[in-house]
N, C-alpha and C positions, 0 to 999 in steps of 0.2 A: 270604860272610861275611853273617851277619844282624845287623842293628841291634836291640836289644832293651834291655828295663831292667837288663839284666845281671845274671849271677850271680856276686856279689860277697862276698868275705869280708870284707864289710864290721862293723864293730863296732858296738855301739850304744850307744845311750841306756841301756839299762836300766842302771840305777845300782847296785842292791845289794839289795836286801832278799832275792834272790833268788840266789843266787851263782854266778851265772856270767856273767860279763859280756859276752857274746857277741850279737850280734845276726847271724845270718846273713840275708842278702836272697837269696833266690830268686827270679829273675825279678824284682827289685825289693820282693818282699815279704820282711817280717822276721818273726822268730818270737820270740816272748817267752823271755827266758830264764831262767835260773835263778840266776846267780851275780852279775851283774855290775849286775842292775838290776831285780828286781821280781817274781819270783814264788815264789820258797822262802821259807818264813819261817824265818830264824834266831833262835836267841835269843841271850841276851847282845849285846844292839846297843851296850853301851858297852863292847864290847872291839875290839883290831884284830883284822882276819881277813885271812889270806893262803892263796891256794890254786890249784889246777890243774882246769880245766873240759876236758873232751872233748865236741863234739859231731860227729853224724853228720847228712846230710841227703839225702834220694833225690829226685829227680824228673824227669819225663819233659820233652821239647823236640822239635822239631821242625829238621832242619838242612836247608838248601837250598845249592845247589853254587854259587849265585851271584844276584845279583839287581839289578836297575835301581832306583834310589832318586833321589826327590826331597826333599830335607832338610827343606824348607818346607812338609813336611804328611804327607798317607798317599799318594802317588803312587809306590806301590812294585809292581813286578813280579817274580815269581819266576822265576828262569831253570831248568825242571828241576822235576821233584816232589821232594818233601818225603821227608826220609829220618828215620822213628824214630829217636832218640837218647835214651840213658838218660846221667843226670847223677848224681854224688856230690861232696859236700863233705865232708870231715873237716877239723877245726879243734881246734887245742889251743889254750887260752886261758891266760894269766896273770893273776891277779886278786888284788888287794889293795884292803881297805876299813881308813880308819885315822880314827879319831875326833881331831876335834879341840876347843879350848875352844869352851864356849856353843852347843852344841847341833848343831854343824856336824860334818860328815865328809866324808872324799875319798874317792873310788873311783876306782882305774886299773886297765886291761886293756890285754894286749897278746896280739894272736891270731898265731897263723901257722896258714896253711891250705893243704891240699892238694886241688887242684879236678880232675874226670875226667870227660869227656864220651866217650860209647864208642855208634858206629853200626856197620852191616854195613860201611862203607866207610872209617870211619878212626876215631881217638882220638885226642885232644886233653889235654893234662895242663897245669896250672900248680900252681905250688909256691911258697910264700913269706912274708914276714912279710905281715901285711893292717895296717887302720888302728887306731892307738891311740886309746883315749878317757880323759878323764879327766871326772870330775865332782864335782862340791861339791853337799851335800846339806844342809837344814835341818829339825831334827825340831821339829815346832809342837805335835805333843801325846805327852806320855810319852816324852820324850826318852831316858830312861834304859834302859828294859826294855821288851820288848813281850809281858810275860807278868805275872799275880798269881793270887791264890787264887781271884778268882772273875770280875773283870769287868775288862777294860782293852782301850784303842785307842791306836793311834798313827798320825799323819800325818807324812808327809815330802814335802818338794818338793826337786827338783832342778834344775839346769842343768849341762850340759856342753859340752865341744869335742871333733870326731875330727879327728885330725890325719890328713894324708895320706900315712903311710907305708908303705902298701901300693902296689905298681906298679901305674899305670894307665898304658894305650898305645892311640894312636889314629893314624889315617890323617890324610891334608890334606882329603881329601872326605867326612870324617865318619863313617868307618866302625871299628869296634873292630878292631885287628890280632888279637882273640882274643878270643871269648865269654866266656874265663874270668878275669875282671879280678881283682886281688887287692884292690882299694881304689878309691875314686871319682876320686882325684886333686884333691880340694876339701878346703877346710877347712869343716868344717860343725858345727852346734849341735844341741845334745839337751836337749829339757824331759822331763820326770817329774813325777808326782804319786802317790806309794803311801798308801793305807791299809789297815791290817790292825786288826780288830776280833776279841778273844777272850773267849768266855765260859766260864769254867771251862774244859774240854778239846776245846771246838769253837772253829773260827774262820773268819774269812773274809779276805781279802785281794784288794784291787781295786786295780789300775794302769793309768794312762793314761799315754801317752808320745807325744812328737812330736819329728820328727828333721828338721830344717831344713837343706835340701842348698843347696850354693851352686857358680857356676861355676867351671870348672877352667880351666888355660891353654889348654886345645883347646876353650875355649869352648862345653863339653858341662856340662849340669847335671841330674842325677839327680833325678828327681820327689821332693818330701817325702813322708815316710812317718808316717800318724797311726796308732797302735793302740791296744789295752785289751785288760785280761785281767781274768778272775775265778777264783779259785782257792778252795775249800773244804777245811779241813783238820781233824785230828783228832789230838788226842796222847794217845799210850799209854805209860805208865811202865812200862818193863820191868825184869827182876833186873839186879841186878849195875850199876845207875847207866846203864842205857841207855834213851835216848828213842826212839819210832819214831813218825814223823808221814806218814801218808798224806796224799794232795792230790790231787783232779778239780776239773777247771774247763775252761775255753775261753779263746782269744786271737782276736782279729781285727784285721786291718790292711789299712788302704786306702794303696795307694802312687799319687801323680798322677803326671801325664805328666811325661817326663823333655823338656828344652829343649836344642836346640841352635841358636847364633847368634839367641838371642832368640824363636825360632820354637817354638811347642809340638809335639811328636812324637805326635799322637794314636793312635799305635799301640803304644803303651808305658802302665804304669800297669795298677792291676787291684786284686783284693780276695782275702782270704785268709782263711779261717776255720777254726780247728784246735779239735780238743779235745785235754784234756790230763790224764795221769795218771801218777802216781809216788810217790816217798816220800823222807822225809829220816830218816838215822838220826844220833842224838848221843850222844857218850860223853866226858865231860869237857870238854877243851878241841877236840876231834876232831869233823866233821860230815860225812859222805857224804851227797850229794842226786843223785838220779836221776831222770829223766823220759820220756815217749815223747808225741809229739805227732801224731796222723794228722791228713791234712787232710781237713775234711769238707766243704767247699766253694770251689773257685777259678775266679775270674773274669777272664779277662786280655782286653786291647784289640786283642789282635791272634793269631792262631793260632800265629805262631812264638814266642811268649812261653813260658818254663820254665813246667810245672805242677808244684808242689810234691806230694809224695804223703805223704810221712813224715819226722819228725826225731825224733834220741834224743839224750840227753846224760846224764852224769854227772860228777859234780866231788867233789873231795876237798878241806877246808880244814880250817883250823888257826885257833883265836882265841888271843889272848894279850892 
């Protein structure tokens, strides 16, 4: 069994301009999503929104048949050669965003994940409910709508909490019982700042986020996650009331060291840079959002960490 930042179906911080409130952690990394929090540009920000989002992530890793480990640092020795392993994560996420009085919004996301790691020697699977998150947002600029005939901008700040509804398990010696964890086992806090500027049909969206993790009952604490993203978009008005919004951009995440019994595990954490491309389609009260995010750069602090390759997502939403 290997100790690493973990592949988890953690849900994130993202809160809402992008409607898929999921943040999947691949090897401790998180991808900016589309509907729960900050990469997609939804019109009618004064409306309630409910929806369902599907995401897929692909990564490579190395499985070792065993290891000796000193949890007080990086004293790790592998038992036997590593086996190349491919991993996938499929997540369905239920998302809702609800408007409250005085420029406030509340977003809720609930994921269900299906995780798999397969090598020439074995296959591991894990499936179930992930960690639920709730975020409150306050609109500072232009609280009603993020669009006008010429120029407009909007700034929102958010704070939230992630509940340990996903399963997490660990042995008494500090090793995961499985590398495919559905949650972190801890109550964590989420912070989000989202800015959108639009001039006529062109716009830019900037997101920054921070996920503060805390220790769970096993005295294990996953590393904090700091991230940001930039998206450029253009609005096409199509016949019969349809609107098409293509978008391109990038996201970056830095994952700090994990901590066990107050000791930093310097073989965990790292950095992930992704490119993003996709489009949104709107028709009356309905929206379809999809994007793909290939990894441009992945830096891990240990060779056994998962290396993310590609992620994809698609969501369908209804406003009322």
